[in-house]
Each structure stands twice: as C-alpha cells, then as structure tokens.
N, C-alpha and C positions, 0 to 999 in steps of 0.2 A: 088793364094794359100791362101792369107790372108782370102778372102771371104769364100772360102771353108772351112777353119778351123773354121771361126765364124759360118757358117751354121751347121756344125757337132756339135758344142756346144750347138746350140739352144734346140734340145730335152731335153737334160740334164738340162738345165736352167728350161725348162717347167715342167719337173719332179720335180725338187727342189721346184718350186713354189707351185704345186700340194700338194706334201707331207708337206710343211710347213703350208700350209693353213689348211690341215686335222688335222695335230697334234695339231694346235692351237685351232681348232674347229670353229673359226670365218672364214670369207672369206675377204681378202682383195680385193681391186679393184683398177683398172687402171682409173683414172678420165677420163670421157667420153668427156670432153670439155676442151679447153685451158683456163687457169685462165685469168680473166679480171683484169687489173691494173687501179686504179682510182686516179687521182689528187684530190687535195683539190677543192671543190665547182663543180666537175663534177656531172652531173645529173644522179640519181639512179631511174630509172622508176620502180615502183613495178607492178607486172602482177597479175590478179586474175584467179583463177581456179575455178572448180565446187564447189557446196555446197554439202556437204556429211552428211550421217545421219547412224549410225549403227542401228537405229530402223526401217527404211524403206528399206535401201540399194539402194534408187533410188536418183542418182545424179541430180542436177538441175544446170543450168547455173546461175552465179553470178548475172546478170543483169535481171534474172526472179522475183527478188525481187526489191523493191523500193530503190535502191542504188544511190549514187551520180554518175554520168556518164561523162565521158571525152566528148570533142566536137564531135569526131568520134571514134567508137569502132572498133578496129582492132584485128582480130583473129590471134593467132600465128599458124605458119606450125606445123602441128602435124603428128607423124608417125602412121602406122597402128595400133600398140599396144595401143598408147594413145587415139585413136578413139574408140576402142573396150572397153577400161577401162572407157570411159564416160568423159575423161578430155576435158575441153573446156577453152583452156588459152586465156585471152584477156587482153588488156591494161586497166589501171586504173587512175583516177584523182589524185592518190597519187604519187607525184614526189619529191624524196628527193634530197638534194645536199650533196655530200661527206663531212663528218666531218664539217656539219654545223647543229648544234642542232636547233631544232624548237619547239615552245611551243604554244599550243592552236591555232593551224592552222585550220581556217574553210574551209571545202570542199565544203558544199552546204546546202541548206535548202530545205526540202521537206514536203508538206502537203499530208497526206495519204488520198486516197480515201477508200470508204467502201470496195471494193474489195481487196486493197492492205493491208489495216489493216487485213483483214480476212486471206489472205496469208501468212502475216507475223505471225501471231498468231499460224497458223498451223505449220509453219516450226519451230517457238520456241518450240512448244509442242512436235514436232518430233525430238528436239534436234539436229538440223542442224548446221554444222560447216561452217564457211567461210574459204576458202583456199587460200593464197596469195603465191607469189614467187618474191624473189629479188635475182639477178644474180644466177638463177637457183637453189636456196636454198628454201626449203619450209618453210613457218611461222609457229612457234611453240609457245606454251604457257608453260613456266616453271612452274613445280609444285614440291614445296619442300615437301620432306617427313618429317613424324614426327621424324623419327630416323635421327639425324644430320649427322651421318657418311655415310648414304646412298647417293648415287648420285643423282642428280636432275633428275626428270622425264619429258619428254617432250611430250605433247599432241599436236597432227597434228590439226592446225587451231584453230580458236576459236568460240564459240557458237553464234549464231545470237542473242540470248537475253536469258532471264531467265523467268521461270513460277513461281509464287508465290501464294500461298494460304493463304490470310490474316486470322488471327486468329478470329475465330467467323464469318468470312464471308463466303459467299455461292460461289461467283463468283470468279474464278482464275483470277488474273491480269498477264499481259505479259508486260515484260520491254525489250527494245532493247539496245544492245551495240553500242552506237553512238559515244563513244570517245575511240580511240585507242592510247595506249602509246607504241610506237615501241622503240626497241633497236637494232641498228645495230652494230655487233661486226666486228672489222676490225683487220688484221695483216698488221703492217707497216714495209716497208723495210727501214732499217736505212740508208743505203747509198743513197737512191734516195727518192724524197718525193712522193712516189707511195704507195698505200694500197690496200690490197685485203680483199674481205668480206668473213667472217668466220662464221658468225652466224646472224639469223634474228629472234628477238623474239618479243612477244607482251603481254600486259596485257590490256584486254577489260573492260571498264567502262560504266555504264548507268548514264547518267547525264542530268537532265532537264535544258537545257541552256536557259539563260535569256540575254536580251539585252536592252538597253536604246535607245530612239530615233527611228530614221528610220533604216530600214534594208539597208545596203550598200554592200552586196555581201560579199566577203572573207575579206574585209576591216572592217567589222563590229566589233565594240568592245563589247566583251561579258562580263557581270558581274559576270558570274559563272566560267569563266576561262580567267584570264587576267594576263599574265607575267609581265606586268608593276606594277600591284598592288601585285605582288607576290601571286596571288590566282590561284593555279594549282589543277587539278583533281587528287586526291589521293584515293578516295573512290566512291561508289555508293550510298551514303546517301540519296540523293534526285534523284531518278531515272527517266528515261523518259519512261512513259507509252505508250503502242502502243493503240492508240483510232483513230476512223475515224474523218477526217477534223482537226487534230491537227498537229502543226507544229513539225519537228524533225530537229534539227541542227547537222550535222556530222562534228566531230572535230578529230584532232590526235596531238600528240606530237612524236618528234623522237629524240633520244639520241644517241651518237656514244661511243663506249666503245673500247678500244685497247685491244686486246687479244694476248696471246702467242700461241694460236693454228695456226699451219700453214695451208695454203690453201689447201695442200694434204690430211690434216687430218680432214677437216672441217666437214665431214659427220659423223665422229666417235661418236660424241654426239648423233646423231640420231639414229645410229645403235647399241648403247650400249647395251650390253646383260648381265642383272644382275643376270640372273638365269642359268648360264652355267652348274650349278652342275647337274640340272635335265636333261640336255642333255647328260651329261656323264652317268648319271643313265641309260638313255635310251639306250645308246650304250652298256654299260655293261649287261643290262637286255637282249638286243638282242643277244650279244655275248653268253650269257648262253645258249639261245635256240640253237644258231648255233652249239655250243660245244656239246651239247646233242644229236642233229640230226647228227652231223659228227661222234659221237661215234657209233651211231646206224648203219650208212651207212658203216663205218669202219668195224663194226662187220660182217655186211652182206657181204661185198666184201671180206674181209680176211678170215674169219671163215667159215661162212656158205657157201659162193659160192665157195670158194676153196675146202672145204670138199665134196660138192655136185658135183662139176666138176670133181674131182679126182675119186669119186666113180662112177659117170656116165661113165667116160672113161675107168674104169676098168671093166665093165659089159661085159660080153663075149656072153652069149646066150640070145636068144629072150625071153624065158621065164623069166629070171632075169629083163629083161627091162619092160616087161609087169606088173612085180609085183611092180615095183617103183612107187612112187607117187611124186608130187611136180611139180615144173616149168618146167622140161624137157619133161614132158608127152604132153604139149600143143605146143610142137615145130612146129607141122604141121598147127597150127592155129594161132599163135601169131603174124604172119604178114599178116593175112588176112585183105584186105581193110575193114574199119568200115562202117557202114550206114552212109548216107550223107557225103561221104569223102570230096567231093568238098566243102562243107560248112567249114568242119575243115581246108581245105587248105587256104581258104579265111580268117579265123580267124587268123592262124598262120602267114600268110603273113602280115596282119594288125599289129599283135603284134610285128613282127620284125621291122615294119616301126616306131612303137611307141616307142619301146626299144632304137632304133638307135637315134630317136629325143631327148629323155630324157638323153641319155649317153652323146650326143655331147653338149647338152645344159649345162648340170651339170659340164661337163669339163670346158667349156668356163666360167661358173659362178665361179667355184673354181679357176681358173686361173685369173680371175679378169677382163675379157672382158665386163661383163655386169655391168657397173657401175650404181650405185643408181641415179646419176644425169641424166642419160639417161632414162627418164620416157618412160615406154611402150616398152623399149628395150628387156626385157625378153620375153614378149608375141610375139613381131616381130619376134625375133630369132627362138622361137618354131614354129610359124606357117611356116616361110620359110623353116626351118630344116624338118617339117613334110612334106611338098610339095616335097622336093628333095629326101627324104628318100623312096618316092614311087617306086623308082628304086630297093630297096631292098625287098619291100613288093612283088612287081611282081616276082622277082627272086626266093625268097623263097616258095611262093605260087605254082609257076610252078614246081619247083623241088620236092616238096612233091606230086603234082598232078601226076607226072611222076612216082613216087614210087607205087601209086595206080593204074598204068597202064590207067591213063586217057588220052583221046585224044583231047577233045574240050577245048584246051588252051585258045582260044580267049574268049569265054563264061566265063571261069573262071576268066580271066584277067579283063574283065568287072566288074564282081562281086566284085573283090579285090579293083578295083578303085572307086566303088560307094557305096557298101554296108555300111560300117562303117561311112565314111564321110557324107553319105546320112542320115543316122539315126541321126548323130550329127547335121546335118544343119538343119534337120526338127524341132529337139526339140529347137535349137537356134532360128529358125525363129519365132516359136510359143511364145517363152519368149520375143524375140525382140518386137513382136506385142504387148504384154503386157506392156512392158515398153513404148512403142510409145503411147498407151493408156492413159498413166499416164502423157504425155507430159514431160518425163524426158530427160535430155540431154545424159543419158545412152543408149538411143536408137541408134543403128547403122545406120547411113544414107544409103540411097539407092546407092549412088555412092561407099561407102566401101563394101557393100553387093555384088555389082557387081565385085568390085576388088577381093573379096574371091572367088567368083565363077569363075573368069578368072583365078586366080592362080591353082584352082582345076581342071577346063578343060583343061587350056592351058599348065600348067606345070606337074601337079602331074598324071593325066590320062596318058598323053604320056609316061612318065618315067615308071608308072606301066607296060604299053605295052612292053616297051624296055626291062625291067627287066624280064618279063614273057617269051618274045621271047628268050633271052639269056639263061634262066633257063630251058626252054623246049628243047632247042636245044643240052644242055648238055646231056652226056650219064646218063641213069637212075642209080639211087643208088641201088646196088643188095642186095637182102635179104640173110642173112648168112645161112638161112635154107630154104628148100621148103615148099611151102604151100600145104596141102592135098585139094583134090577136094571135099570132103564131109566134113562139119563143124563136129567138135566133139561136143558131148553134154556136156554142163556146169553141173557139180553136184550141189546139192543144197548147198547153202552157209551158213555159221554161220550168226547170226544176226548183229554181228559187221563188216562183210564184205559186208552188204547191200550197194548197190551203193551210195544212198542218205546219210546214215549215215557216210560212210567213206569219201565222198565228202566234208560234212560239217566239219567233223573232221580236215580235211586236210586244210581248210582255216584258222583255228584259229591261228597257229603258225606264218604264214607270217604276218597276221594282228598284232599278238602281237609283232612282230619285228619293226613294223612302227608306232603304235598307239600313243606313246608319242610325237614324232616328228610331226605327223598328227595334234595334239592339237595346236602346234605352227603355222602350215601352215594355219589351219582353222581361227585362231585368227588374223593372217596378213591379210587374204583375207576379213574377215567378220567384224572385228573390226578396220580396216582401220589402222594397224601397219606395220612398216618396217620388212621385213623378209631377212635377210642377212646372215644367217649362214649356207652357202652352203658347207662348210667343214664338218659339222655334217650331213647335209642331203646327201651328196655324200657317207659318211660311212654307213649310213642308208640304202641307195639304194644298196650299194654292199651286206650288210647283208641280205637284202631282196632277192635279186638273189639267194644266197646261201641257204636261207631258203626254198624258193619256189622249187628249185631244189631238195634239200634233202628230204623234207617231200614227195614229189611226187615219188622218187625213192624208199623210204621206204615202202610207201603204195602200189606202183606198184609190188614191190618183193612180199609182202604178198599176194596180189591179185593173182598173177601168181602162187604162191605156193598152193594156194586153187583151183588151175585148171581153173581159170577164165581168159580167154585170150582176153577179150573185154577191153583193156586197153587204146585204142587211145583217145577216147573223155573223159575217165575218168581221164586220165592223166592231160588233159586240164582243166577240171572242178575241179580237187582236190585243185590245188593252186589257181585257177581262183575264187573258193568260198569266198576267202578272201574279194573280192569286196562287197559281201553282208554284211560281217561284218563292212566294211568302211561306207556302206551306213546307217546301223543301228547305227553306232557310230555318224554319221553326225545328224541323227535324235535326238540321246541323247544330242549332243552339241547344237542343235537348242532350245531344251526345257529347257536346264540347264544355258546356258550361254548367250544366245542372247535374246533381248527384243523386238522382231518383233511382231507388232500387226496387221499390214495390211494383209489381205489376199493375195493380189498381191506380196508383198514381201515374203511371206512364199512360195508362188508357184515358184518365182524366186530361192529362197534358194534351194529347194528341186529339182528343174529342173536342176540347175547348179551342184549340188551334184550327181544327176543321171547321167549326162554327165561324171562326174570325176570317179564315181564307174564303169561305163561301161568301160572307158578307163583303169582303174586299173584291170578289169577283163581280158580284152585283154592282158595286159602286163604280168600279173602273170601266166595267163593260158598258154601263149606261152612259158615263162621260163620253167614251169613244164613239158609242153610237150616235148620240146627238150632234157630236162634232162633224161625223160623216154625214148625218142628215142634213145638216146645215150646208155643208160643203158641196154635196151633190145637187141640191136645189139651186145654190148659187151659180154653180158653173153651166148647168143646163137652161137656167133662165136667161143666160147672157148670150146664148147663140140663137141665130134664126134657123129654125127648122122648117123645111118645105111641108 
C-alpha cells in the first residue's frame, strides 16, 4: 500500500521539479557521481583532457605537445558522447596530497627539438588551452571583472602560452606557461576529519627557471623558485621563451582553501549565468510573436470559419453553391495525394523521430538527469533516444502513407530508416576524414564509427520496420470529404500567394522565436562554454512548436481561400524554411563572433551547422505539417458537402 502511494506521488514530484526549473530559468541537476571524501594526505591525482582552441575547433591530445609525462599513460574509460566530443582523458604527473600545500615542486625538465618547438609555437599562436580535471571538476582560470560587484568569471583551462610582438621588433616571441599555481577548494565536514573538493583553479606563469650545480631531478634546488629562501613565483617578469634546444623546467604550487560551498552546489560557479535578463527578454519577445499569431488563428477559427461554415451550410441551391468562392470550393481536391507523396511520408516520419528525441532529452535535462559532471551524457542520451524513436518514425510515416493509398510500405520503411541518417552519416564521415587529416583527437575512431553503424543497423532500422508494420496494419484515416477524379484548375494567384514568397515569409517567425537562445547555444558549442539553462530552452522549444503550428495554419487558410489546394508540401516547407534563416544566422555568427582562420576549421563549422540546419528543417517542417493536417480535416469535416 505504501509503495503504491509513493509511486502515485512520483509524477507530481516530477511535474513540480519541471515547473520549478522552468520558472527559475535555470536548470538544477542531480549529481551524476557519488561524492568522494578525502582524509588529510590522501592522494589527489590530476587528470588531463584535450587541448582546445576556439580559433581552430580542432582538439588535440595533451601529450601531443612536449609535456611532462607519468611513467605510464593510462586512458580513462569514456562514454560514446565523450569520444564524439573529442575528449581524451589521461593521467598526469601532477599528484597532490589533500590539505598539504606544496611550493615550487619540480615536475620535469624538457629540452625541445626543432619540431617540438615549432608545434608549441603553432599551438600558442592558435590560442590553445590546456584542460585538466580533479575529482571530476574541470580546471578554471578565475578572471576578476573591473566592476568589483560583478561575480568572478571563469575561463575553461589555461593557455599553453602567450605570443608577444616586441616593440620595434619584427619577429614574434612565444613564451610557454611552465609554472602553474593551483588552488584546490574544499568543504570540510565539521564532525569528521573528511573533506570534499568543491573547486579547482589555476594561475599560469611563464618563468625562466635557473638552478645552481648539477641537475638532480625533482630534488634540484631552483634559484628562481625556492620556498626556503621565500622566493616564490608571483609574476611572469622573466618568462621562458620557446626555442629549439633550450631547456624548459616545469613546476607547480598547490594551495588549499576551505570553502563554504557544499559539494552538491560545486558546479554552480561554473554554470553561473550573469545575463539572465536577456533570456527573459528572449522569452517575452517570443511570447509576443505567439500572442500575435494566436490572435490571428483565433480570428480565423472563431470569426471567419464560423461565418463561412454557417453560410456554406445554409446554401440550398446548386446555383448558390457555384457562385461561392473560398476554401469550400476546393473540397473535392484538398485531400488529393501530392506529388512525391512517399518522400513526404519519409520526411514526416523522420521529423516525428527527431521531435520525440528532443522532447524526451529536454525533459530529462530540465528534471536534472543530465548532470554536467557526466561529460558526454547529453550526446549519448540524444543518440540512444534517436535510435529508439525509430519506432515512432516508422509508425507515423506508414500511417500517412496509408492515407495516400500507398501499398509498398516496406520500400517506404527502408527509405525512412536510411535517408535522413544516411545523409547525416555521409556529411559526418567527410568531416571526420578532414579532422583525421589534421591528426586531431577530435577524429572519431574506427571502433566508435562501427558502434554507431551497429546502433543504426542493429536497433534503429528494425524498430523503424516494427513501427511501419504496426502503422500499416492499422485502418487508414478516412478523409472527411471525397476527392474528385479530375483535378480542379487552380486560378492565377496574387503575387503574395506565390509559393516561394509565402514559404520564405512563413519561416521568419519561428526563427524569430528562437534566435536569441540560438546565440547562447552557438556560443556554448563554438566558444567552449557551459550551457546549462535548459529551463529557458524548454520554454523556447514550446514556443517554437506553437509558432510553427500557428504560422502554418494561418498561411494554409489564406492559400485555401485563394482556391489553391496544393497544401501538403507547402505546409511542410512553410515552417521548415526557418532552417534557412538558421543557417544564414550561423554564417553571420561565424563572420562576426568567431576568429577561425584555418580553411579546415571553417569547413567543419559550416558542415556541422548544415547538419543542425537540416535537422531543424525536418523538425519544424513536421510540426507545421501536422498542424495543417489537423486544421484541414477539422474545417472540411464541419461543412455539409452535397
């Protein structure tokens, strides 16, 4: 009895969590891992992740540069999402002891070869950052704002080095950050002598280290950094230049700071959103669009349609009916199957699959199941959901195919299972080959590629077939009116009802509803920042659904009133055209916000944005199509046809 009562309460708890996270605009999260408790002097191994650059968008392994190495390099187990993101998490020679500060610890000494010096200079020029992880927390560089009241900003990782152009000099000089001053923040349990790590920060310095006498490994006493002589590194006044055949000594300090931040809230500083007002502005802006469209739809449904239906139902003689103009005149053609109806079924099925994947992913994210500590969790969840949503893709495409009196459902199901993923996979394969050519760690390994193909062929394709079989076996959806044998001639249309013009106009409003949030999503992807405001994103997604549906219904009504009954494809393309504006905005973002200079990086950017725009086209087009499909069935089932 108690168990059943608890289960009954669960949906209400979930609903409360969703509502609270939406109204706050942020998204809380359920920590993905159990907290680790550390005693004094417990070892704290630091892991290293990929090198990243916003200029090239090509990640590289940490050990692709001449860095100090441990005795054996061990790769951490990675999930599918991490591999696709290009994460390469490995152990490092940096090992701290809990609450044991260390000063001027030598890691190693390296003499650069010509090739290594060239590689280092290239990475410094491209502004590559080194990423490290301690207790699953990413390393950040705190940046104080000029305005004292503003919260501290955190930059992911620290730069490999700096490039300096000397005054009056022609040649640029490159300096490496070879001294790291770490700060580990911890929250201590008062009752027991245990602590949890809640922050991991660093200040990098470039120091030309010197020592007297013989080199004695990590026991060598440096004259530039000596805690006994109270000579510590606090600036980069005498930096270490990157030159071939020159020695570089890598050192670090580590300090421990007690913090009031509890372990469950340790990600809050990383996910701090200082500009939530612009998100609310985005929501209000989108809601204005929705209210405007809702007013138009309400006017059509309540005033125009009510009047039209009453008038049509009162017509008694055939002569009066013939004199009428408007949407009723095309009742004999409005449900005539369109050209390439099977292709429309494929696109609608794919759109349903994409819609289901996004909806479930977003609900999971809003409720807090996709913790930021679970790297790659979002991408893994989306991939798996896409695969399992194949069932709905097959079902919806087969149901629509039966409306068009189609018979070859197996051929249709094959196209649904292979067309969209096939195009995506082909673009992805070409982009991956380019990354492979650059020897980047972002290249997806052959084994992962094989796993993706296995998911596609082993799970997705059979599920699409199961859905197609179930959908085709169901009785066909009956049309509310009969279709004439001979198609009616479409009268000449006004310039504003031209298909291309009305389709392009239809895409502006759905894009307008999402473009502010789109800016933050692009920034998080291409400028390597955290995006964790799924509460706002979920609201914007709901607004997008309503906007796509309403703009398509409004334009579909105007089209039918001008006696043009070719609405099937146009309803899909009307809201789907917002993808064109998304791609154009991505191009605008590329030229105004990014500093990408390499051709390969530019191709990668536009390749991935093409994939995103194509997916957006399929999603918005399907929403518009189903809205119009429901609308036409509703209005034609409301009038008496002789």
